[in-house]
Each structure stands twice: as C-alpha cells, then as structure tokens.
N, C-alpha and C positions, 0 to 999 in steps of 0.2 A: 637418549631421554630415559626416564624412569617409568615404569608403569604411570604410577600415580599423577607425576607430571603429566604424562602422555593421553590420560584419562583425563583429567581439568580441561586440558584442551580440545578434546573432542565432546567435552559436554559444551564447552562454548561452541566450536564449529557447530555442532546440532543445532544450538540457541538462535545461531545467526542463520543457520539455514531454513531453521523452521521460522522465523519472523520473517525473511527477505522475503520467503516465497507468500506465506500467507498475505501479509505489508498488499503487494503488488496484486494478489487474487482478489485479495478484497476489494482493494480498488476499483478493480477492473469489473466484479460482478456485480459490485453495490448497486451501479448506476442503473439497472432495468429497473428496479422499483422506484425509484427518484422521479423516471421519467413519465411512470404511470400515476404520478401526483394528479389531480385535476388541473392545478394552475398549470404543471408544466404543458399537460395536455394540450393549449392552446397557444403553444409556442408554433412558431413555422417549423416547417422542414429544415431549413437552414440553421435558425435557432437551436433547435433540440439537436442537429449535428455537434453545432459548436460547443452546446453545454456536454455532451456527450464528450466530444473530442479533449476539450480542454484539460483532461486529466493527462492523456496523452502527450500533448503540447508539455506541460509540465513537466513529465516523466523522459521524455526526450533532452528538455532543457537539460536536468537534473541530472542525467545520466552522465552528462558530459563533465561535470563537474568535479567528481573524484579521480578524473586523470589530472587535472591540476592540482588538486588540492590533498590529495592521498599522499603522497610522499611528504609534502609539508607537513602537514597536521599530522596525518598518521588515522590510518582505516578505522581504529576502533573509534576513535573520536568521530570522524567523520559518521560513522555508523551508527551513535550516537546522538549527536547533531541532528540526523536527516531523519531519526525516528522521531523524536521528539518534535521535529519542524511540521512531518507530517498529521500526528497526532492533534496540535493544537490547530492546523490549522482546518482539520475535520471536524474539531468541535468549534469554531469558530463559524465552519462552511453550516453546522445546524443552526444558528441562530440568523442567518440570513434569510431575507426576505425579498429581496429583489433579483429577479436573474440573471444581470449585470455581476452583482456582487458574488453570487455561485459559483459562476463563471470563473469569476478571478481566481475566489476561494479553490474551486477544483483545483484550478494552474497552480497556485500556489501551492497545494499541498502535495500535486505531481513533481512538484522539483524532487521532495524529501523523495516521494517514492522512487523515484528514477534513481538517488543517489543510492535508494537501498539497492535495487534492483542488480546496477553494476558491482556493487562493493560486495554482494553477500557470496558470489560463487568465488568469487577471490579470497577474500577473507577467510570462508568454508575451508578452501584447498591448504590457503596459507597456515590455517590452524589445525586443521582434523591431520592426525597419524596418517602415515603410509597403509595399512593394513585397512583404516576406514575411509579415506579419502573418497572413494568412489560411491560409497553408499550414501555418505552425508552429502556431497555430489548431487548425486538423484532425488536425495529428497527433497534438495530444493526444486527441483522441476515438479515433483510430485505437490509440495507445498503450495505451489501458485495454484494447481487443478486444484484444490482443497479449500484453499482462498477465494476463488470464482463460486466455488459452489455454496462457502457459507453465506458468501454475499447474498446470492439469490436466495439463501436460507431465512438470512435475517431479514427480506425483503418481505417474508410471505406473513410476520404477523401485523405488518404494517397497511396490508392489502384490506385488513377488517377495522381499522380505526378512522374517524372521521376526517383526521386531517395530517395523513400518511405518515411520514418519518418528524414530525416538528412537537413531540416529545407532547402532545395532548392525547391522553388514551382514553377517548371515549369511546365506547364500543357506538357504533351504528346500529 
C-alpha cells in the first residue's frame, strides 16, 4: 500500500475510533444530568432504573445487528446509518415530554450506539495500517472515557437553567 493511501486509510480509522468511542461514552454519561431534572426526580426507583437502562437495552440489541448485516451491506454503510439513526433519535428525544416516550427514544438511539460500538473496533483495525493499528484501537478505549467525561460536562450548564436540558435557557 502506498504511503499516501495508507495515510488516508489511517485518517478514516482515526475518525471511526474517535466517533465510535465518544458516541458510546456520551450516551452513557449524559444520563446523569437528565435524571437530575425536577420532573425526573419524581420517578420511582424502578422507573428511574428503566429510564437509565433503556439506552443499554438498545445498545445490547444494536450490538447484535452488525454481526448479521455487516457482511451483507458493508461496515462503512452500517456505521454511517447507525450514526445517523442515533443522532436522529437523540434529537427526537430532546422534544419528548412523557417519560415513556423518553424511554422508547433512548432505547431506539441505543440501537445505533450499539451498532457503532460493535463496528468501531473491528472497522478501525481493518482500516488502520499495521504500524498504527494498536494506537488507533487504544484511542477507541480512551475516547469512550472522554465521551463519558463530555457527557458529564455538558450536564453542568443545564443544572443552572430552569427547565434543564429542554432548550429554554432562562437563568434561574
């Protein structure tokens, strides 16, 4: 493989590693701020647990899908579709008012995150050159942690607005 082609492949592998890790970490980390919203504080412990776990249920289901679809459709297309699907359902989630609808949207968004989480390491390894493969796979793990930290950081400003993360930015 020519060095120019190798570099292009490594850049794409870096993107997959960064996006895959941060996507999973953000989904896991952001829930802490949402559950601190006044309307979610009224949930029973069972409802709160279901709300938290709904994303993980979606991730568990979504992580199985690439095993069946990646060889048929291709890893790149599944990665792109899963990223778009996760983004779309997170946007829809921002406008949901009922707890049940939020649980369903989180589960649906989790399907995309699960697919990304499954595909990212194998696709990164497939794309990366031999000399950069291990560092790019290690970056995937680091980016999960960075995503969790970013999720917590994004929660901080919403603790100081009256309606939490619901797009009404009136300071208390």
